[in-house]
C-alpha positions in Angstrom: -4.1 48.7 5.0 -0.8 50.4 5.7 1.7 48.7 8.0 0.3 45.2 7.5 2.7 42.5 6.1 2.4 42.1 2.3 0.8 45.5 1.7 2.4 47.9 -0.7 3.0 51.4 0.4 4.0 54.5 -1.6 7.1 56.3 -0.5 10.7 55.5 0.2 11.7 52.0 1.1 12.9 51.1 4.6 16.6 50.5 4.7 17.4 46.8 4.8 14.0 45.8 3.3 13.4 45.1 -0.4 11.4 47.4 -2.5 8.1 45.8 -3.6 7.8 45.3 -7.3 4.5 45.4 -9.2 2.8 41.9 -9.2 2.2 40.1 -12.4 -1.5 39.3 -13.2 -2.6 36.2 -11.3 0.2 36.5 -8.7 0.1 38.2 -5.3 2.5 41.0 -4.4 5.2 38.7 -3.0 5.7 37.0 -6.4 4.5 33.6 -5.4 1.8 31.9 -7.4 -1.7 32.3 -6.1 -2.9 29.2 -4.2 -5.2 26.9 -6.2 -5.7 23.4 -7.5 -2.7 21.6 -9.2 -4.6 21.5 -12.5 -6.5 24.8 -13.0 -10.2 24.3 -13.7 -11.8 27.2 -15.7 -15.5 26.4 -15.1 -17.1 24.3 -12.4 -19.8 23.2 -14.9 -17.1 21.9 -17.3 -15.3 19.9 -14.6 -14.4 16.3 -14.9 -12.6 14.0 -12.5 -9.8 11.5 -12.5 -10.0 8.9 -9.8 -6.3 8.4 -9.7 -4.7 5.5 -7.8 -1.0 5.2 -7.5 -0.6 1.6 -6.4 1.9 0.5 -3.8 3.5 2.3 -0.9 6.9 3.3 0.4 7.6 -0.3 1.6 6.4 -2.3 -1.5 7.4 0.1 -4.3 9.9 2.9 -3.8 10.7 5.3 -1.0 10.0 8.1 -3.4 6.5 8.2 -4.8 6.0 8.4 -8.6 5.9 11.9 -10.3 2.5 12.5 -11.9 1.5 15.3 -14.3 -1.9 16.0 -15.6 -2.0 18.2 -18.7 1.5 19.3 -17.8 0.6 20.3 -14.2 2.5 18.3 -11.5 0.6 16.7 -8.7 1.8 16.0 -5.1 3.9 12.9 -5.1 2.1 10.3 -3.0 0.8 6.8 -3.1 -2.9 5.9 -2.9 -6.2 7.2 -4.2 -7.0 10.8 -4.9 -9.7 12.6 -6.9 -8.2 15.1 -9.3 -10.5 17.8 -10.9 -9.6 18.5 -14.5 -11.2 20.5 -17.3 -13.5 18.6 -19.6 -12.0 17.7 -22.9 -8.6 16.2 -23.8 -6.6 15.1 -20.7 -3.0 13.8 -20.8 -1.6 11.9 -17.8 2.1 11.2 -17.5 3.7 9.2 -14.7 7.3 8.3 -14.1 9.5 7.2 -11.2 12.7 9.0 -10.4 15.7 7.7 -8.4 19.2 7.9 -9.8 17.5 7.9 -13.2 14.0 8.2 -14.7 12.2 4.9 -15.1 8.7 3.4 -15.0 7.3 5.9 -17.6 3.7 5.4 -18.6 1.1 7.8 -20.1 -2.5 7.9 -21.0 -4.7 10.3 -23.1 -8.4 10.7 -22.4 -11.2 12.8 -23.7 -13.6 13.5 -20.8 -17.1 14.9 -21.0 -18.3 17.5 -18.4 -19.1 15.8 -15.1 -17.5 12.5 -16.1 -15.4 10.6 -13.6 -12.8 8.1 -14.9 -10.7 5.6 -12.8 -7.0 5.5 -13.6 -4.5 3.1 -12.0 -0.7 3.2 -12.2 1.7 0.5 -11.0 5.4 1.2 -10.8 7.8 -1.5 -12.1 9.7 -3.9 -9.9 13.0 -2.8 -11.3 14.5 0.2 -13.0 14.8 -1.8 -16.3 11.0 -1.9 -16.9 8.2 0.5 -17.8 5.3 1.3 -15.6 1.7 0.2 -16.3 -1.3 2.5 -16.5 -4.9 1.7 -17.2 -8.6 1.9 -16.1 -8.3 -1.3 -13.9 -5.9 -2.4 -11.2 -2.5 -3.0 -12.9 0.1 -5.7 -12.2 3.7 -4.7 -11.7 6.1 -5.0 -14.6 9.5 -6.6 -14.2 8.7 -9.1 -11.5 10.5 -11.9 -13.5 13.6 -9.7 -13.9 13.7 -9.1 -10.2 13.2 -12.8 -9.4 16.0 -13.7 -11.9 18.4 -11.2 -10.3 17.6 -12.5 -6.8 17.9 -16.1 -8.0 21.3 -15.5 -9.5 22.4 -13.7 -6.3 21.5 -16.8 -4.2 22.5 -19.5 -6.7 26.0 -18.2 -7.5 27.4 -18.3 -4.0 25.8 -21.7 -3.4 27.4 -23.1 -6.6 30.8 -21.6 -5.8 30.7 -23.1 -2.3 29.6 -26.5 -3.6 32.5 -26.5 -6.1 35.0 -25.5 -3.4 33.8 -28.3 -1.1 33.9 -30.9 -3.9 37.4 -29.8 -5.0 38.8 -30.4 -1.5 37.5 -34.1 -1.4 
C-alpha cells in the first residue's frame, strides 16, 4: 500500500530519507530479522522441549543473569523456569556468566526424540573462580567453600591483628 510506513515505492527517494534496499530472504524490508522463536523450529511435528531452569535470582546469584545458548542461538537472559522449543535431534546447551570476565561455564549435549521434554537445571557458581553446574536434576552451587574461606579470612585477619596489637601493649 503506497504511503504506509515500511512499504517500498518505485520512483525517486524523498530528500532526507534513505533509499530502501532490497530485503534479503527471510528479512523484512527494514533489514531487521523477522520475529520468531530464539531457536528456529522447522516442523511442529519434530519439535522437542527443554524445560530449562536457571537457578537463583538477582539477589542470591548475580545481578546479571547467565547467558544461555541452545544450538548456538542465544536465549533471553533471565532466571527461573522456561520451556524452550527445539528441533528434535542433537541439542547443545551452553551456559556462562559474564561480569568483568567470563566464568561459570557449563554445557550439555542431548539427543531428543520428537515430542520429548527434558528438564535441564543450571546453577551459577558462588565465585568467579569456579565452573557452573548443569544437569537433569536441581544442582548445588559450586565454589561455596571458596567463598566461605575468603569471608573467613576477611573476618579472622582483622581480629588476629587487633588481638596481637592489644597483647603487645600489655
